[in-house]
N, C-alpha and C positions, 0 to 999 in steps of 0.2 A: 494488492488484492487480498492479501491474506486478512484474517479476522482482526489481527492486531491494527492493521493499518485502517480499518474502517471505524476507528474508535472515536470519531468526531461524534459518534453516539453516546456521548457520556451521559446525558439525560435521557431517561425512558422516553421511547417514542410513541407517540399518540396512535391509536388504532386508526388504520385507513376507512374511509367512510364510503368507499366506492370499490367494485371489482377491479376497476381500471387502477385505483389507488394501490389496491393490494399487488397487483403485478408489477407496477413501478416500485413499490416498497422491496419486492423480491430482489431488485437489481442493486439494492443498496445505493441509492443515488448520491448520497454525500461521499461515499466512497469512491464512486465513479467521478465526481466533480475532481477529485485528486488524481485519478487516472487520466482524465482529460487533460488536465493542466500539465501533468507530467510528459504525457506523449506529444501535447502541442510544444512544449518547451524542447523536447528531444528532436521533433521535427525542424523546429526554427533554427536550433543550434545546429544542426546537420546539414542545413540546406544552402547551397550557394544563393547569393543575392541576384536578383530580386526573389523574394519567397513567393512560391506558388501557393496562393492561399486556398485555392480549390483542392489542390493536391494534399494539403495539410489537412483541411477539413474532412477529406475521405480517409486518410490515415487515421486521423483522431477517432472518426465514427467507427471504423473497423476495431479500433482497439477497445473503445467503449462498449461495443456489443459484445467482444470476448469477454471483458471484465463483468459486465452484467450478467452474462450467462453463467460464467464460472461461480458468481455471488449466489445465483439461484440453485444451481446443482449443489453448492455446498450446503445450503439450508436444506435442502431435500435430505442429504445424508445426515445432518445434524438435527433433525427436527424434534427427535426425542429429547435430547440433551438441552436444546434451546427451551423445551418446555419446562426444564427443572430451574431456569435461571429468570429471575425476576426481570432483568432488562431484556430478555429475548422471548419470553413466553407469550407475548402478544404479537409476535410476528405472525404473518398469515398462514404459515404452515402448522405451527403448534397450535395455533388458536382455531384450526379448522375451516379457515375462509378459503384456503385453495388446497386442492387435493395433490398429494405427492406426484400421481400420474400427470396431471396437468402441468405442475411445475417443472417435472423432468423433461416433458416435451417443449416447454417454454425456454428452459436452459439450455436444452440441446440446440433449439432453433437459433438463439441468439449467439452461442458458442461458435458452432459450425458456420453460421452466415457471417460472423465478423471475421473469421479465418478465411472464408472464401472471399469476402470483400477484400480483405488485405492482397490475398494472391492475385486478385484481378486489378485492383486498382493502386496497389502499391508494388511489391515484388516478393518473390519467394521466400527470401530470407526473413522479412517482416512477418510473413504469414506463419513461417516455421517457428518463429519466437513467440507467435501468439499462441500457437498450438502447445508449444512447451509450457506456456504460462498455464493453460488449462489442465495439462496432464500432471505437472508438478503440483498444482494447487489441488487438485480433486483426488489424484491417486496417490500421491505420496504425501503431501502436508496434512490434508483433511484427516486420514486414518491415523497418522502419526500424532496427531494432538492428543489423542486418548492414551498413548503410550509413554511419550517422553517429552521432557521440556527442550530437548533438542528440535522439536518441531518448530520453534520459534525461528531458528536459523533457516531451517528448511523453508518455510513459509515466506521469509524475507526475500527469497529468490524470485518468485513470481510477482511478488509485491514490487520489486525493483525492475521489472522487465518493461514497463510502459515506457519510459523515457529512451531505452534502448530500441525498442520497436518503432518509435517515432523518429530516432536518429536513423535508423536503418532504412525506413521508407523514404527518408530524404537523401540519405548519402549513398545508399545502395549496398553498403557493408558494414559489419558491427566493427568499426576502427577503434583506436584508441580513445577518441573523443566520447564515443557512445558508450564504452566500458567505463570511463571515467563517471559518466552520468548514472550508470548502473551502480556503480560502487558507492556513490555518495547516498542514493536512495537505500540501498541495502544496509549500509552502517547506521543510517538516520533511523531506520526502523526498530532497531534494538532497544536504545534507550526509550523511544516512543511506546513500545509494546511492554517494556518492564514497568513502566508508569500505570499502563491499563491493567496489566495482570496484578500489581499490587492493589489498584482501586477495587478491582473485581475479584479478588482472591477468594472470597466466601463464595461467590457465584462459580466460579471455576471448581472449587473444592466439591460443591454440591453437585455438579455436573460431572465430576470425575476426570476433568483434564489436570494432568501433573503439570501446572505451571511451577516456575520456580518459587513463586511466593506461597504455593500451595504445599509443595513438598518440604519447604524449608520456611517455616512460619516467621523467623526473624528478618527474613528478606535479605540477608547479607549476599547470596549469590546473585540475586536480582539488582541490588545496588552494585555490585562489582561489575556485572555485565553491562549495566547503562553506563557506568564510569569508562570502562575500557572502549566501549564501541563510540562513545561520544569523544573520546581523546583520539582514536584512530580517524573519526571523522574530520577533525579540524585539518590535518594536512592534506587528506585526499579531497577535501572541498575546494582547496586553491589549485588542484591539479589543472583544471580548465585553463588557468592563466598560462601554465608552462606549455600547454598543448595547443595554445593559440585560439582558443574558443572564446576567451574573455580577456578584457584589459585590466589595466591596474586598479580601477576603480572598483571593480568586483573583487580584487584581492583583498581590499580594505573591508569592504562590506563582509565578505566571506570569513575574514579572520575576526571580525566582531562578532558575527552570529555564532561562529563555531565557538568562541570563548564564552559566549553568553549560555550556549547549550551546555557546555561542559561544566559550567558552574552550576547550572540547574542539576546536572547528573551527580556532581559532587555533593551537592546539598542533600539530594535524595539518598546516595550512598551512605552518608554519615548519619542520616537520620530518617529511617523508613517509616514515614508517617503519611497519612493522607494528604497532608497540606503540601508537603515536599513532592510527593507523586503527582499531585493535581498541577502543581507549578511547572513540572517536567512536562507533563503532557500537554498543557497549553502552549509552553514554550516551544514544543517540538512542532505542533501544528501551524506555530507562526513562523517557525524557521524556514520550513520548505518553500512555501510561496514567496517568502523575501528573497531566499537564495535564487529562486528561478527569475524573479523580477530584475535581480542585481546583474545575473548572467547575461540574460536577454538584452538589458540595456546597454551593457558594455561589450556587447558581441560585435565583432567587426567583419 
């Protein structure tokens, strides 16, 4: 749910043509698509067979409401800095199409509604994890973005919680399997966001966000971070096999995908250029859906 994880928004977004479109845009639907997929995968993998599709839909809906609400409230907080960056200045808040008061009410309604929905339709642990997502994202990560490059690591926590919420909603507890899914998404986000931070380093600099490529113009630290986290992702991504979540077919796919992700991170670390950053970005947004598909396909 963090800003980095919404980077499917590489091209500049078009302005919404209706008030309904503006409110939909505030929830960052492309980011929410990843949240829906991750929480659905977590529920499926944590659920005993046969899968209760109605329960899965309700858990995913609650998680999506929380993610959408957090995205809205984040934009209320960052409307001034969004106005400074070309890729965000046409969002509904900086463009004046939605008022901060209306957006705040909307974001709170979605967030609290999602937490309440999970409490009523899933379980208390899933609801508490969803509440933690909102609190960490808005109270810790969002203000920290203006102060420290370490905000990327903090933001990766709420960004990695959707699969754990889904797992917990199905399984009833945040057991080793759910924590493995959390760890995979947490580690994946760092090379993903390092690529984005490099591509939009000028924007982030104008807005005063001290991302690694902003405070260190040659990008060496960003490249090293992408490499080390991609390297750590490789063994962690095969943990579901040892935990009995996925079979040997998944092991092969995860190893191949992890090696490809690592290779892209190495290229970026060695040559910090827009081309290598863009390749890492597109590789990362391909990696995660394919990993979920492979894990689900080999789930026993």
